[in-house]
C-alpha positions in Angstrom: 39.6 -65.0 37.0 40.9 -66.3 33.6 37.4 -67.1 32.5 36.3 -63.5 33.2 39.2 -62.1 31.3 38.6 -64.4 28.3 34.9 -63.4 28.4 35.8 -59.7 28.3 38.3 -60.2 25.5 35.7 -62.2 23.5 33.1 -59.5 23.9 35.5 -56.8 22.8 36.4 -58.8 19.7 32.7 -59.4 18.9 31.8 -55.8 19.4 34.8 -54.6 17.3 34.1 -57.0 14.4 30.4 -57.3 14.4 29.1 -54.2 16.3 25.8 -55.9 17.5 24.8 -52.8 19.5 25.2 -50.2 16.7 27.9 -48.4 18.6 29.6 -47.2 15.5 26.5 -45.3 14.5 26.4 -43.8 18.0 30.1 -42.8 17.8 29.5 -41.3 14.3 26.5 -39.4 15.6 28.4 -37.8 18.4 31.3 -36.8 16.1 29.2 -35.7 13.2 29.0 -31.9 12.6 25.5 -30.6 12.0 24.6 -27.2 10.6 21.9 -25.5 12.6 20.0 -23.0 10.4 19.8 -19.4 11.3 16.8 -17.9 9.6 16.8 -14.5 7.9 14.2 -11.8 8.4 12.0 -10.7 5.5 12.4 -7.0 4.8 9.8 -4.4 5.7 7.9 -2.1 3.3 7.7 1.7 4.0 6.2 4.7 2.2 8.4 7.6 1.1 8.1 9.3 4.5 9.1 6.2 6.5 5.5 5.2 7.5 5.6 1.4 8.0 3.2 -0.3 5.6 4.2 -4.0 5.9 6.3 -5.9 8.5 6.6 -9.5 9.6 5.3 -11.2 12.8 7.2 -14.3 13.8 5.7 -17.0 16.0 8.0 -19.0 18.2 7.9 -22.2 20.1 9.5 -22.2 23.6 11.1 -25.4 25.0 12.5 -25.9 28.5 15.6 -28.3 28.9 14.9 -30.0 32.3 17.9 -32.3 31.7 20.3 -29.3 31.7 18.8 -28.0 35.0 19.1 -31.4 36.6 22.8 -31.7 35.5 23.6 -28.3 36.9 21.8 -28.6 40.2 21.4 -32.3 41.0 19.2 -31.2 43.9 15.5 -32.0 43.9 14.4 -29.1 46.1 16.4 -26.5 44.1 15.1 -27.9 40.8 11.6 -27.5 42.0 12.3 -23.9 43.0 13.7 -23.2 39.5 10.6 -24.9 37.9 8.3 -22.8 40.0 10.2 -19.7 39.0 9.9 -20.5 35.3 6.2 -21.3 35.6 5.3 -18.2 37.5 7.1 -15.8 35.2 5.8 -17.6 32.1 2.2 -17.2 33.3 2.7 -13.5 34.2 4.4 -12.5 30.9 2.3 -14.5 28.5 -1.1 -14.5 30.3 -1.4 -18.2 29.6 -2.5 -20.8 32.2 0.6 -21.5 34.3 -1.1 -24.6 35.8 -0.9 -26.4 32.5 2.8 -25.6 32.2 3.3 -26.7 35.8 1.7 -30.1 35.2 3.7 -30.6 32.0 6.9 -29.9 33.9 6.0 -32.3 36.7 4.8 -35.1 34.5 7.9 -35.5 32.5 11.4 -36.8 33.1 14.6 -34.9 32.6 14.0 -34.4 28.9 13.5 -31.1 27.0 9.8 -30.2 27.2 7.5 -28.0 25.1 6.2 -25.0 27.0 4.1 -23.1 24.4 3.9 -22.1 20.8 2.7 -19.0 18.9 4.8 -16.7 21.2 6.1 -13.4 20.1 9.8 -12.6 20.4 8.8 -9.7 22.7 7.2 -12.1 25.1 10.2 -14.4 25.0 12.6 -11.5 25.5 10.6 -10.2 28.5 10.3 -13.7 30.0 14.0 -14.2 29.9 14.6 -10.7 31.2 12.4 -11.2 34.3 13.8 -14.7 35.0 17.4 -13.4 34.7 16.7 -10.5 37.1 15.2 -12.9 39.7 18.0 -15.4 39.5 20.6 -12.6 40.0 18.8 -11.5 43.1 18.6 -15.0 44.5 22.0 -16.7 44.3 20.8 -19.3 46.8 19.1 -21.0 43.8 22.5 -22.4 42.9 22.2 -21.6 39.1 23.4 -18.6 37.1 21.2 -16.6 34.8 23.2 -17.6 31.8 22.8 -21.3 32.6 19.1 -20.9 33.1 18.8 -18.9 29.8 20.6 -21.7 28.0 17.8 -24.1 29.2 15.1 -22.0 27.4 15.2 -22.7 23.7 13.1 -20.6 21.2 12.4 -21.9 17.7 10.8 -19.9 15.0 7.8 -21.8 13.7 5.9 -19.6 11.4 5.7 -16.0 10.1 3.0 -13.8 8.7 2.9 -10.3 7.2 1.3 -7.5 9.3 -0.2 -4.3 7.9 -0.2 -1.3 10.4 -2.5 0.7 8.1 -4.8 -2.4 7.9 -7.2 -1.5 5.1 -4.9 0.7 3.1 -3.7 -0.3 -0.4 -4.4 -4.0 -0.3 -4.1 -4.6 -4.0 -1.0 -2.4 -4.2 1.0 -4.0 -1.4 -0.1 -7.5 -2.3 0.4 -10.8 -0.6 3.3 -13.1 0.6 2.5 -16.7 1.4 4.6 -19.7 2.7 6.8 -21.0 0.0 6.1 -24.8 0.2 8.4 -25.4 -2.8 11.6 -24.6 -1.0 14.3 -27.3 -1.4 16.3 -28.2 1.7 20.0 -28.1 0.9 22.6 -29.8 3.1 23.9 -26.4 4.3 20.4 -25.4 5.5 19.4 -28.8 6.9 18.9 -28.9 10.6 19.6 -31.8 13.0 16.2 -33.3 12.3 16.4 -32.5 8.5 13.7 -29.8 8.6 14.0 -26.2 7.7 11.8 -23.2 8.4 9.6 -22.3 5.4 9.9 -18.6 4.5 7.3 -16.4 2.9 7.4 -15.6 -0.8 5.8 -12.7 -2.6 2.8 -13.8 -4.7 1.5 -10.4 -6.0 1.7 -6.7 -5.6 4.8 -5.1 -4.1 5.6 -8.3 -2.3 6.1 -10.0 -5.7 7.6 -7.0 -7.4 10.4 -6.7 -4.9 10.7 -10.3 -3.8 14.4 -10.4 -4.6 15.0 -7.5 -2.2 12.6 -8.5 0.6 13.8 -12.1 0.8 17.2 -13.0 2.2 19.5 -16.0 2.7 19.6 -18.3 5.7 22.8 -18.6 7.8 24.0 -21.6 9.8 26.1 -22.6 12.8 28.1 -25.8 13.0 27.4 -27.9 16.1 28.4 -31.3 17.5 26.9 -33.2 20.4 28.5 -34.8 23.5 27.6 -38.2 25.0 24.4 -36.8 26.5 23.2 -35.2 23.3 24.0 -31.7 24.4 25.4 -29.2 21.9 29.2 -28.6 22.1 30.5 -25.3 20.6 34.1 -25.1 19.6 36.1 -22.2 18.2 37.0 -24.3 15.2 33.4 -24.8 14.2 32.3 -22.6 11.3 29.2 -20.4 10.9 27.6 -18.0 8.4 25.4 -15.1 9.5 22.0 -14.9 7.8 21.6 -12.2 5.1 18.3 -10.5 6.0 16.0 -9.1 3.4 16.3 -5.4 2.6 13.8 -2.9 3.8 12.0 -1.3 0.8 11.0 2.3 0.8 8.3 3.1 -1.8 7.7 6.4 -3.5 4.1 6.2 -2.3 2.8 8.9 -0.1 0.4 7.4 2.5 -1.7 10.5 2.7 -2.1 10.8 -1.1 -3.0 7.1 -1.2 -5.7 7.4 1.5 -7.3 10.3 -0.3 -7.2 8.7 -3.7 -8.7 5.4 -2.3 -11.4 7.2 -0.4 -12.6 9.4 -3.3 -12.5 6.5 -5.8 -14.6 4.4 -3.4 -17.1 7.2 -3.1 -17.3 7.5 -6.9 -17.6 3.8 -7.4 -20.7 3.7 -5.3 -22.2 6.9 -6.6 -21.7 6.2 -10.3 -22.3 2.4 -9.9 -19.2 1.6 -12.0 -17.6 -1.8 -12.4 -14.1 -0.6 -11.6 -12.5 2.6 -10.3 -8.8 3.4 -10.8 -6.5 6.3 -10.1 -2.8 7.3 -10.3 -0.9 10.2 -8.8 2.7 10.7 -10.2 5.5 13.2 -10.2 5.7 14.7 -13.7 9.5 15.3 -13.6 10.8 12.1 -11.9 8.1 9.5 -12.6 7.7 8.8 -8.9 4.4 7.1 -8.2 2.8 8.9 -5.3 -0.4 6.9 -5.2 -1.8 3.9 -7.1 -5.3 2.7 -6.3 -8.0 0.5 -7.8 -11.3 -1.0 -6.6 -13.9 -3.3 -8.2 -17.6 -3.2 -7.6 -17.7 -6.3 -5.3 -14.5 -5.5 -3.3 -16.6 -4.6 -0.3 -17.8 -8.2 -0.1 -14.2 -9.5 0.2 -11.9 -9.5 3.2 -8.8 -7.4 3.1 -6.7 -10.5 3.1 -8.4 -11.7 -0.1 -8.0 -8.3 -1.8 -4.3 -8.5 -1.3 -4.3 -11.5 -3.7 -6.1 -9.5 -6.4 -4.5 -7.7 -9.3 -3.3 -4.1 -9.1 -5.9 -2.5 -11.3 -4.2 0.7 -12.5 -1.4 -1.4 -14.0 -3.2 -4.7 -14.8 -6.5 -3.4 -16.2 -6.5 -1.8 -19.6 -9.3 0.3 -21.1 -9.9 2.6 -24.1 -8.7 6.0 -23.1 -11.2 7.9 -25.2 -10.8 11.6 -25.9 -7.8 11.9 -23.5 -5.7 10.9 -26.6 -6.9 13.8 -28.8 -4.0 16.1 -27.7 -1.5 13.7 -29.4 -3.1 14.3 -32.8 -3.3 18.0 -32.2 0.4 18.0 -31.3 1.3 16.4 -34.6 -0.9 19.0 -36.4 1.0 21.8 -34.7 4.4 20.3 -35.5 3.4 20.1 -39.2 1.8 23.6 -39.1 -1.4 22.2 -40.7 -3.7 25.0 -39.3 -3.3 28.7 -38.6 -4.3 29.7 -35.1 -7.7 31.1 -36.1 -8.4 28.6 -38.9 -11.7 26.8 -38.5 -12.2 23.1 -38.7 -15.4 21.5 -39.7 -16.9 19.6 -36.7 -20.1 18.5 -38.3 -20.9 14.8 -38.4 -18.4 12.9 -40.6 -19.9 10.0 -42.7 -17.8 7.2 -44.1 -19.5 5.3 -46.9 -17.7 2.1 -47.8 -20.6 0.8 -50.0 -21.2 -2.3 -47.8 -21.4 -0.2 -44.7 -21.6 3.3 -43.3 -20.1 4.8 -40.2 -21.0 8.2 -38.8 -18.7 10.1 -36.4 -20.6 12.7 -34.4 -20.5 14.6 -31.2 -23.3 14.5 -28.5 -24.3 18.0 -29.8 -23.6 19.9 -33.0 -20.5 22.1 -32.8 -20.2 23.7 -36.2 -16.7 24.9 -36.8 -13.9 25.2 -34.3 -10.2 26.1 -34.2 -7.7 23.4 -33.4 -7.7 24.6 -29.8 -11.5 24.5 -29.8 -11.5 20.9 -31.0 -9.5 19.9 -28.0 -11.2 22.2 -25.5 -14.7 21.1 -26.5 -13.6 17.6 -27.5 -15.0 17.2 -31.0 -14.8 13.7 -32.5 -15.5 14.8 -36.1 -13.1 17.7 -35.7 -10.1 15.6 -34.5 -11.0 12.9 -37.1 -10.5 15.5 -39.9 -7.3 16.6 -38.3 -6.1 13.0 -38.1 -6.9 12.5 -41.9 -4.4 15.3 -42.7 -1.8 14.1 -40.2 -1.8 10.6 -41.7 -1.6 7.0 -40.5 2.1 6.7 -40.5 2.8 9.8 -38.3 0.0 9.0 -35.9 1.3 5.4 -35.5 4.9 6.5 -35.0 3.9 9.1 -32.3 1.8 6.6 -30.4 4.6 4.1 -30.7 7.1 6.7 -29.4 4.8 7.1 -26.4 5.0 3.3 -25.7 1.5 2.2 -26.7 1.2 -1.6 -27.0 4.1 -2.1 -24.6 4.7 -2.0 -20.8 5.9 1.2 -19.2 8.8 -0.7 -17.7 7.6 0.3 -14.2 8.7 -3.2 -13.2 5.4 -3.5 -11.2 4.3 -7.1 -11.1 1.3 -7.8 -13.3 1.5 -4.8 -15.6 -0.4 -5.2 -18.9 0.7 -3.8 -22.2 -2.7 -3.0 -23.7 -3.7 -3.1 -27.3 -2.1 -1.2 -30.2 -2.2 -2.9 -33.6 0.3 -2.4 -36.5 -0.9 0.0 -39.2 -1.5 -2.8 -41.7 -4.1 -4.2 -39.3 -6.1 -0.9 -39.2 -9.6 -0.8 -40.8 -10.7 1.9 -43.1 -11.8 4.2 -40.2 -9.2 3.2 -37.6 -7.2 6.4 -38.2 -10.1 8.4 -36.9 -11.1 6.0 -34.1 -7.6 5.9 -32.8 -7.3 9.7 -32.9 -10.1 9.9 -30.3 -9.0 6.9 -28.2 -10.9 4.0 -29.6 -9.6 0.7 -31.0 -6.6 1.0 -28.5 -6.3 0.3 -24.8 -3.7 1.0 -22.1 -3.4 0.9 -18.3 -3.9 4.1 -16.3 -0.3 4.3 -15.2 0.6 4.5 -18.9 -1.9 7.3 -19.4 -0.2 9.1 -16.5 3.2 8.8 -18.3 1.7 10.4 -21.4 0.2 13.3 -19.6 3.4 13.8 -17.6 5.1 14.3 -21.0 2.7 17.1 -21.9 3.6 18.8 -18.6 7.4 18.2 -18.5 8.2 19.5 -22.0 7.9 16.1 -23.8 9.9 13.6 -21.7 8.6 10.0 -21.7 9.6 8.8 -18.2 9.9 5.4 -16.7 7.4 5.4 -13.8 9.0 4.3 -10.6 7.7 3.1 -7.3 11.0 2.2 -5.5 12.6 5.1 -3.7 15.5 3.0 -2.3 16.2 -0.1 -0.2 18.3 -0.4 3.0 20.1 -3.6 4.0 20.7 -4.9 7.6 24.0 -2.9 7.8 22.3 0.4 7.1 23.6 0.6 3.5 21.4 2.4 1.0 20.9 0.6 -2.3 18.8 1.0 -5.5 18.3 4.7 -5.0 15.8 6.2 -7.5 17.2 7.9 -10.5 14.8 9.5 -13.0 14.9 7.8 -16.4 13.9 9.5 -19.6 13.3 7.1 -22.5 12.8 9.7 -25.2 11.5 13.2 -26.0 8.4 13.3 -28.2 8.2 17.0 -29.2 9.6 20.5 -28.8 8.6 23.1 -26.2 7.1 25.5 -28.7 4.5 23.0 -29.7 4.0 21.6 -26.2 3.4 25.1 -24.8 0.4 25.2 -27.2 -0.9 21.8 -26.0 -0.6 23.0 -22.4 -2.7 26.1 -23.3 -5.3 23.8 -24.8 -5.4 21.6 -21.8 -5.7 24.6 -19.4 -8.6 26.0 -21.4 -10.3 22.6 -21.4 -10.6 23.0 -17.7 -11.5 26.8 -17.7 -14.1 26.7 -20.5 -14.4 23.2 -22.0 -15.6 19.8 -21.0 -13.8 19.8 -17.6 -15.0 23.1 -16.1 -16.2 21.4 -12.9 -12.6 20.6 -12.2 -11.6 24.2 -11.9 -10.6 25.6 -8.5 -10.1 29.3 -7.7 -6.8 29.0 -6.0 -4.9 26.6 -8.2 -4.7 26.2 -12.0 -5.4 22.7 -13.3 -4.9 21.4 -16.9 -6.4 18.3 -18.3 -8.7 16.4 -20.6 -11.8 14.3 -20.3 -12.3 11.0 -22.0 -15.5 9.1 -22.5 -15.3 5.8 -24.4 -18.1 3.6 -25.5 -18.3 -0.2 -24.7 -20.6 -2.8 -26.2 -21.2 -5.4 -23.5 -23.9 -7.8 -22.2 -26.1 -7.5 -19.2 -26.8 -10.3 -16.7 -29.4 -11.7 -19.0 -27.1 -11.8 -22.0 -28.7 -8.8 -23.7 -26.3 -6.5 -25.6 -26.0 -3.1 -24.0 -23.9 0.0 -24.4 -21.8 1.2 -21.4 -19.1 3.9 -21.1 -15.7 4.4 -19.5 -15.2 7.8 -17.9 -11.7 9.3 -17.5 -10.0 12.5 -16.6 -6.3 13.0 -17.0 -4.8 16.2 -15.6 -1.8 17.9 -14.0 -1.2 20.8 -11.6 -0.3 23.5 -11.1 -0.7 24.6 -14.7 2.0 27.2 -14.5 4.5 25.0 -12.8 3.4 21.3 -13.2 4.3 19.1 -10.3 1.9 16.1 -10.3 -0.3 14.3 -12.8 -3.5 12.7 -11.6 -5.5 10.1 -13.5 -9.1 9.2 -12.4 -11.0 6.5 -14.3 -14.4 4.8 -13.9 -15.1 1.7 -15.9 -18.7 1.2 -17.2 -20.6 3.8 -15.1 -24.4 3.5 -14.8 -26.3 4.8 -17.8 -29.1 7.0 -16.3 -30.5 10.5 -16.3 -27.6 11.8 -14.2 -25.3 11.1 -17.2 -22.6 9.8 -14.9 -21.2 7.9 -17.9 -19.9 11.3 -19.1 -16.5 12.0 -17.7 -17.6 15.6 -16.9 -20.2 14.1 -14.4 -18.1 11.4 -12.8 -14.3 11.4 -13.3 -14.0 15.2 -13.2 -15.7 15.9 -9.9 -13.8 13.0 -8.3 -10.5 14.4 -9.6 -11.5 17.8 -8.1 -12.2 16.2 -4.7 -8.9 14.4 -4.7 -7.1 17.7 -5.4 -9.0 19.6 -2.8 -8.1 17.1 -0.1 -4.4 16.9 -1.1 -4.2 20.7 -0.8 -5.5 20.5 2.8 -2.6 18.2 3.8 -0.3 19.9 6.3 2.9 19.3 4.3 1.4 20.0 0.9 3.3 22.8 -0.9 1.6 22.7 -4.3 0.0 26.0 -3.6 2.2 28.7 -2.0 1.2 32.1 -3.2 -2.3 32.3 -4.7 -4.3 35.0 -3.0 -7.7 33.2 -3.2 -6.1 30.1 -1.7 -4.7 32.1 1.2 -8.2 33.6 1.8 -9.8 30.1 1.9 -7.2 28.1 3.7 -6.0 28.6 7.3 -3.8 26.7 9.8 -6.2 25.7 12.5 -5.0 26.6 16.0 -5.1 24.4 19.1 -8.3 25.4 20.9 -8.3 22.6 23.5 -8.0 24.1 27.0 -9.4 27.5 26.1 -12.6 28.9 27.6 -15.6 28.8 25.4 -15.7 32.6 24.8 -11.9 32.7 24.2 -12.2 30.0 21.6 -15.1 31.8 19.9 -13.0 35.0 19.7 -10.1 33.2 18.1 -12.3 31.7 15.4 -14.2 34.9 14.7 -10.9 36.8 14.3 -9.8 34.2 11.8 -13.2 34.3 10.1 -13.8 30.6 10.6 -17.3 29.2 11.2 -17.8 26.9 14.2 -20.4 24.8 16.1 -20.6 23.0 19.4 -21.4 19.3 19.7 -23.0 19.9 23.2 -25.2 22.6 24.5 -23.2 23.8 27.5 -23.5 27.6 28.1 -19.9 27.7 29.2 -16.9 25.5 29.9 -13.5 24.6 28.5 -12.8 23.2 25.0 -12.1 19.5 25.5 -11.8 18.5 21.9 -11.9 19.9 18.4 -12.4 18.7 14.8 -10.4 19.1 12.6 -7.4 18.7 15.0 -4.9 21.5 15.4 -2.1 22.5 13.1 -3.5 21.2 9.8 -4.5 23.1 6.7 -8.2 23.9 7.0 -10.8 25.3 4.6 -12.5 28.2 6.3 -15.8 27.3 4.7 -15.9 24.1 6.8 -17.2 24.7 10.3 -15.0 23.7 13.2 -16.7 21.4 15.7 -15.9 22.0 19.4 -16.6 19.9 22.5 -17.0 21.5 25.9 -16.3 20.2 29.4 -16.4 21.7 32.9 -13.2 23.1 34.2 -11.1 20.3 35.7 -12.9 17.6 33.7 -10.5 17.7 30.7 -8.8 14.4 30.3 -5.2 15.2 29.3 -4.3 11.6 28.5 -6.8 11.6 25.6 -9.0 8.8 26.9 -12.4 10.4 26.1 -14.2 9.2 23.1 -14.3 12.0 20.4 -17.5 12.9 18.6 -16.9 11.2 15.2 -20.3 12.3 13.8 -20.1 14.2 10.6 -16.5 13.0 9.9 -15.4 11.0 6.9 -14.0 7.7 7.6 -10.5 8.9 6.8 -10.6 11.8 9.2 -12.2 9.5 11.8 -9.3 7.1 11.5 -6.8 9.9 11.8 -8.5 11.2 15.0 -8.7 7.7 16.5 -5.1 7.0 15.7 -3.9 10.1 17.6 -5.9 8.9 20.7 -5.0 5.2 20.4 -8.6 4.2 19.9 -9.5 1.2 17.8 -12.5 1.8 15.6 -14.5 -0.4 13.1 -16.9 1.0 10.6 -19.8 0.0 8.3 -21.4 1.9 5.5 -20.2 4.7 3.4 -20.2 8.5 3.5 -19.9 10.3 6.8 -20.3 9.1 10.3 -23.9 9.3 11.6 -23.7 7.1 14.7 -21.1 5.7 17.0 -21.3 2.8 19.5 -19.7 4.8 22.4 -21.1 8.2 23.1 -18.8 11.2 22.8 -16.9 12.2 26.0 -17.2 8.7 27.4 -14.0 7.4 29.0 -12.6 4.6 27.0 -9.7 2.2 27.6 -7.2 0.8 25.1 -9.0 -2.5 25.1 -12.3 -0.9 24.0 -13.3 -0.4 20.4 -15.8 2.0 18.9 -17.9 1.1 16.0 -18.9 3.8 13.5 -22.0 3.8 11.2 -21.6 5.8 8.0 -24.3 6.9 5.6 
């Protein structure tokens, strides 16, 4: 008896003094407070109307704590019932092989086991919801729903950005990638010393608003009991995660779709290297659309394009004759010419002894007034005007308009362009710069300049952030128009507005003109000396059109630019043959938008535009009568002699040009599918309209080619399920 007591005392002394079994570490581990990270959510990106452009999809791992189940039940039969319940519901909700999960559960001890990864939070929520409901209905299981929920642990493993509009604005929205450089601080360090790696904006809007979209992780203090289970105490501290703010852009999704579609069509038709466009509010500087595409973009995936630069702000080019109104404005301010005074527009020769330079137009223009120089875009004419204006005044005005500097739009990747100091100008730089050569700027900057012509001289800060909203619903960073300076007086700007209006009515941009809305603007064609694929020097041209509308009450400015169009007999390298018609198509399509109020009272507009009624469900003859009364042309996509209208294109309640025939589909009475599961006839539609029609019917479509739809993989009026997809061929 004494020997046993001595033995026990001896062991106690040894353990206390020498700790051969590392019990101190075990005690420390059980009393140590850990901080379990609580991850923040990255903010979403929306357009100005609340359309979701970018959101985040989180992938989770789900683990099942068998040890907790065993501790609660301690009954093999009941444990098996619970395991079977979890397995059955897991397979039903996730669609994954429940047999694999069942084997994994049976082949392990009472430890926490891995069930699955790459699960969505909606799947986990639904799984828990169904398990909880079954447990509540079956109290004989001997476990409460809260206890069973505690045994299911979900851990966020990864995240990726999701784009509901898929192919829209990839360069604008940009890319967010996993930030592998994140440092693990003690406050964020989990029990195993690891931390979830968040996304970080790399380019585009993701990079521009990284500080708003990203957040700050929270944490919860925990300690463990002797079995390694978490013990929560009221005294333990916590910090909630600060989620990233949702960002609402000034972008209008519909404007963006139209601009991208028309630039893409032009890029192909004119075989340009780059196509760029901007739509901006002339009074507030709100950017309504910002698009750019390069000649090889069609060979790249959308994911790759998201990593590329935002061309309208990153790519600078010579603006050409779009800059001529600035010199004309200075001449008006100095009263250099009477209204009817003629300016010599014959070729202008500079003879410097060692070299000669001749400035000429593509055709002889004789003599023109100052207005005529702008309307007909004479290079020798504006050069002679610039000579009288002088180097100092021209440089100062360009400088006041921000040339050689960023616009302060705060958009990531904006380039400042080229604008040299006067002491670096050559002998003929004054003339070259007057008609937009020897300088460069991005297309957003050009939009700012033309907005100043339209808004009585205000140089605005272009803005793309409407506001942001935090997790508590508080609005931050609300847009406030910012005016940097005013560059002239209304009396002179009114004259420039007149010149720009007449440039569209009777000058170089007549093909822009529309009957039902007045447009003002100026063409620009600049020459580029480059090399072809064989290294041979060749001449190419940039083609631009900068304009605003309506002329009598300017609301928006639009810039369209093509870089290095093909040099052929069609003369697409002239802005009048490329940028101008593209600008016109952009405007026409914007005016057809249901919520567009740019034109409200013009008689000819009212005559051409109608709100298309809903014809679905009408008898054939009744539908024909409605269309005839509205003087709208129509055609049927099938040859039935009678029947009920089952579909129409364009869809109902949108602004519609009467000159475009309405397409109607007919079905027998009683065959109309009211849940919209019949495939529409996409033939003849543009891709944008096809996407819109498909979206309203919850049909997934893919497409190849360009132009209009000529074929579709599923015949019209064929019943289609949500899982099916229809492929469109465009030519």
